[in-house]
NULO-549383 format. One record per atom (N, C-alpha, C): x, y, z; residue in three letters; atom name; residue number from 1. Coordinates in Angstrom, 1 decimal, padded with zeros to 4 digits. Example, Ala and Ser with C-alpha at 12.3 -4.5 7.8 and 13.67 -1.06 7.14 Angstrom:
REM NULO-549383
   east  north     up torza dovo drense
  013.2 -005.7  007.8   ALA    N      1
  012.3 -004.5  007.8   ALA   CA      1
  013.2 -003.3  007.8   ALA    C      1
  012.8 -002.2  007.1   SER    N      2
  013.7 -001.1  007.1   SER   CA      2
  012.9  000.0  007.9   SER    C      2
This chain:
REM NULO-549383
   east  north     up torza dovo drense
  119.6  056.2  103.3   MET    N      1
  120.3  055.9  104.5   MET   CA      1
  119.7  056.6  105.7   MET    C      1
  119.4  055.8  106.7   ALA    N      2
  118.7  056.3  107.9   ALA   CA      2
  119.7  057.1  108.8   ALA    C      2
  119.1  058.1  109.5   LEU    N      3
  119.9  058.9  110.4   LEU   CA      3
  119.3  058.8  111.8   LEU    C      3
  120.2  058.9  112.8   MET    N      4
  119.7  058.8  114.2   MET   CA      4
  119.8  060.2  114.8   MET    C      4
  118.6  060.7  115.1   ARG    N      5
  118.5  062.0  115.8   ARG   CA      5
  117.3  062.0  116.7   ARG    C      5
  117.3  062.9  117.7   CYS    N      6
  116.1  063.1  118.6   CYS   CA      6
  115.1  063.9  117.8   CYS    C      6
  113.9  064.1  118.3   LYS    N      7
  113.0  064.9  117.6   LYS   CA      7
  113.3  066.4  117.6   LYS    C      7
  114.0  066.8  118.6   THR    N      8
  114.4  068.2  118.7   THR   CA      8
  115.4  068.6  117.6   THR    C      8
  116.3  067.6  117.2   HIS    N      9
  117.3  067.8  116.2   HIS   CA      9
  117.0  067.0  115.0   HIS    C      9
  115.7  066.9  114.5   ALA    N     10
  115.3  066.2  113.4   ALA   CA     10
  116.2  066.6  112.2   ALA    C     10
  116.6  065.6  111.4   PRO    N     11
  117.5  065.9  110.3   PRO   CA     11
  116.9  066.7  109.2   PRO    C     11
  117.6  067.6  108.7   VAL    N     12
  117.2  068.4  107.5   VAL   CA     12
  118.3  068.1  106.4   VAL    C     12
  118.0  067.2  105.6   GLY    N     13
  118.9  066.8  104.6   GLY   CA     13
  119.1  067.8  103.4   GLY    C     13
  120.4  067.9  103.0   ARG    N     14
  120.7  068.7  101.8   ARG   CA     14
  120.4  068.0  100.5   ARG    C     14
  120.7  066.7  100.5   THR    N     15
  120.4  065.9  099.3   THR   CA     15
  119.5  064.8  099.6   THR    C     15
  119.1  064.6  100.9   ARG    N     16
  118.1  063.5  101.2   ARG   CA     16
  117.0  064.1  102.0   ARG    C     16
  115.8  063.5  101.9   ALA    N     17
  114.6  063.9  102.6   ALA   CA     17
  114.2  062.9  103.6   ALA    C     17
  114.3  063.2  104.9   TYR    N     18
  113.9  062.3  105.9   TYR   CA     18
  112.5  062.6  106.3   TYR    C     18
  111.6  061.6  106.2   VAL    N     19
  110.2  061.8  106.2   VAL   CA     19
  109.5  061.2  107.4   VAL    C     19
  110.1  060.2  108.1   HIS    N     20
  109.4  059.5  109.2   HIS   CA     20
  110.4  059.0  110.3   HIS    C     20
  110.1  059.3  111.5   PRO    N     21
  110.9  058.8  112.6   PRO   CA     21
  110.3  057.5  113.1   PRO    C     21
  111.1  056.5  113.4   VAL    N     22
  110.6  055.2  114.1   VAL   CA     22
  111.5  055.0  115.3   VAL    C     22
  110.9  054.3  116.3   GLU    N     23
  111.6  054.0  117.5   GLU   CA     23
  112.6  052.8  117.3   GLU    C     23
  113.8  052.9  117.8   PRO    N     24
  114.7  051.7  117.8   PRO   CA     24
  114.2  050.8  118.9   PRO    C     24
  114.7  049.5  118.8   VAL    N     25
  114.4  048.5  119.9   VAL   CA     25
  114.8  049.1  121.2   VAL    C     25
  114.0  049.0  122.2   GLY    N     26
  114.3  049.4  123.6   GLY   CA     26
  114.0  050.9  123.9   GLY    C     26
  113.5  051.7  122.9   PHE    N     27
  113.3  053.1  123.1   PHE   CA     27
  112.3  053.3  124.3   PHE    C     27
  112.6  054.2  125.2   PRO    N     28
  113.6  055.3  125.1   PRO   CA     28
  114.9  054.9  125.8   PRO    C     28
  115.0  053.7  126.4   SER    N     29
  116.2  053.2  127.0   SER   CA     29
  117.1  052.5  125.9   SER    C     29
  117.3  053.1  124.8   THR    N     30
  118.0  052.6  123.7   THR   CA     30
  119.5  053.0  123.8   THR    C     30
  120.4  052.3  123.1   ALA    N     31
  121.8  052.7  123.0   ALA   CA     31
  122.0  053.8  122.0   ALA    C     31
  120.9  054.0  121.1   LEU    N     32
  121.1  055.0  120.1   LEU   CA     32
  121.0  056.4  120.7   LEU    C     32
  122.0  057.3  120.4   VAL    N     33
  122.0  058.6  120.9   VAL   CA     33
  122.0  059.6  119.7   VAL    C     33
  121.3  060.7  119.9   CYS    N     34
  121.2  061.7  118.8   CYS   CA     34
  122.6  062.0  118.2   CYS    C     34
  122.6  062.1  116.9   GLY    N     35
  123.8  062.4  116.2   GLY   CA     35
  124.2  063.9  116.2   GLY    C     35
  123.4  064.7  116.7   SER    N     36
  123.7  066.2  116.8   SER   CA     36
  124.9  066.3  117.8   SER    C     36
  125.8  067.1  117.5   ALA    N     37
  127.1  067.2  118.2   ALA   CA     37
  126.9  067.5  119.7   ALA    C     37
  125.9  068.4  120.1   ALA    N     38
  125.8  068.8  121.5   ALA   CA     38
  124.7  068.1  122.2   ALA    C     38
  124.1  067.0  121.7   CYS    N     39
  122.9  066.4  122.2   CYS   CA     39
  123.2  064.9  122.6   CYS    C     39
  122.8  064.5  123.8   ASN    N     40
  122.9  063.1  124.2   ASN   CA     40
  121.5  062.4  124.5   ASN    C     40
  120.5  063.0  123.9   ALA    N     41
  119.1  062.4  124.0   ALA   CA     41
  119.0  061.1  123.3   ALA    C     41
  118.1  060.3  123.7   SER    N     42
  117.8  059.1  122.9   SER   CA     42
  117.3  059.4  121.5   SER    C     42
  117.8  058.6  120.6   ALA    N     43
  117.5  058.9  119.2   ALA   CA     43
  116.4  058.1  118.6   ALA    C     43
  115.7  058.6  117.6   TYR    N     44
  114.8  057.9  116.7   TYR   CA     44
  115.6  057.5  115.5   TYR    C     44
  115.1  056.6  114.7   ILE    N     45
  115.7  056.3  113.4   ILE   CA     45
  114.8  057.0  112.4   ILE    C     45
  115.5  058.0  111.7   TRP    N     46
  114.7  058.8  110.7   TRP   CA     46
  114.9  058.2  109.4   TRP    C     46
  113.8  057.9  108.7   LEU    N     47
  113.8  057.1  107.4   LEU   CA     47
  113.5  058.1  106.3   LEU    C     47
  114.1  057.7  105.1   GLU    N     48
  113.7  058.3  103.9   GLU   CA     48
  112.4  057.7  103.3   GLU    C     48
  111.8  058.2  102.3   LYS    N     49
  110.6  057.8  101.7   LYS   CA     49
  110.6  056.3  101.4   LYS    C     49
  111.7  055.9  100.7   ASP    N     50
  111.8  054.4  100.3   ASP   CA     50
  111.9  053.5  101.5   ASP    C     50
  112.7  054.0  102.5   GLU    N     51
  112.9  053.2  103.7   GLU   CA     51
  111.6  053.1  104.5   GLU    C     51
  110.8  054.2  104.5   LYS    N     52
  109.5  054.1  105.2   LYS   CA     52
  108.6  053.1  104.5   LYS    C     52
  108.6  053.0  103.2   LYS    N     53
  107.8  052.0  102.5   LYS   CA     53
  108.3  050.6  102.9   LYS    C     53
  109.6  050.3  102.9   THR    N     54
  110.0  049.0  103.3   THR   CA     54
  109.7  048.7  104.8   THR    C     54
  109.8  049.7  105.6   TYR    N     55
  109.4  049.6  107.0   TYR   CA     55
  108.0  049.1  107.1   TYR    C     55
  107.1  049.8  106.4   ASN    N     56
  105.7  049.4  106.4   ASN   CA     56
  105.5  048.0  105.9   ASN    C     56
  106.4  047.5  105.1   GLN    N     57
  106.3  046.1  104.6   GLN   CA     57
  107.0  045.1  105.5   GLN    C     57
  107.5  045.5  106.6   GLY    N     58
  108.1  044.6  107.6   GLY   CA     58
  109.6  044.7  107.9   GLY    C     58
  110.3  045.4  107.0   GLN    N     59
  111.8  045.5  107.3   GLN   CA     59
  112.0  046.3  108.5   GLN    C     59
  113.0  045.8  109.3   ARG    N     60
  113.3  046.5  110.6   ARG   CA     60
  114.8  046.8  110.8   ARG    C     60
  115.6  046.4  109.9   VAL    N     61
  117.1  046.7  110.0   VAL   CA     61
  117.4  047.8  108.9   VAL    C     61
  118.0  048.9  109.4   PHE    N     62
  118.4  050.0  108.4   PHE   CA     62
  119.8  050.4  108.6   PHE    C     62
  120.4  050.7  107.5   ALA    N     63
  121.8  051.1  107.5   ALA   CA     63
  122.0  052.6  107.7   ALA    C     63
  123.0  053.0  108.4   ALA    N     64
  123.3  054.4  108.5   ALA   CA     64
  124.2  054.8  107.4   ALA    C     64
  124.5  056.1  107.2   PRO    N     65
  125.4  056.6  106.1   PRO   CA     65
  126.8  056.0  106.0   PRO    C     65
  127.3  055.4  107.1   THR    N     66
  128.6  054.8  107.1   THR   CA     66
  128.3  053.3  107.3   THR    C     66
  129.2  052.5  106.7   ALA    N     67
  129.1  051.0  106.8   ALA   CA     67
  129.3  050.5  108.2   ALA    C     67
  129.7  051.3  109.1   ALA    N     68
  130.1  050.9  110.5   ALA   CA     68
  128.9  050.6  111.4   ALA    C     68
  127.7  050.9  110.9   LEU    N     69
  126.5  050.9  111.8   LEU   CA     69
  125.2  050.5  111.1   LEU    C     69
  124.5  049.6  111.7   LYS    N     70
  123.1  049.2  111.2   LYS   CA     70
  122.3  049.3  112.5   LYS    C     70
  121.0  049.6  112.4   VAL    N     71
  120.1  049.7  113.6   VAL   CA     71
  118.9  048.9  113.4   VAL    C     71
  118.2  048.5  114.5   ARG    N     72
  117.0  047.7  114.4   ARG   CA     72
  115.9  048.5  115.0   ARG    C     72
  114.8  048.7  114.2   ALA    N     73
  113.6  049.4  114.7   ALA   CA     73
  112.6  048.4  115.3   ALA    C     73
  111.7  049.0  116.1   LYS    N     74
  110.7  048.2  116.8   LYS   CA     74
  109.8  047.6  115.7   LYS    C     74
């Protein structure tokens, strides 16, 4: 599951390993905002290893940890 964070607050997963940031559509003027509580910077989409593989194969829509949100990468 992808996470949205700026590079300053890159995710450090306890059970997941986030290996690659990609820009969302419209970056840096994107609607995605860093998920860190005190940060309002534009966010990258941080992908896990399997997601990075599918990104490299052309997939551009990724789900967040909750079903309430999906995001589109460039």
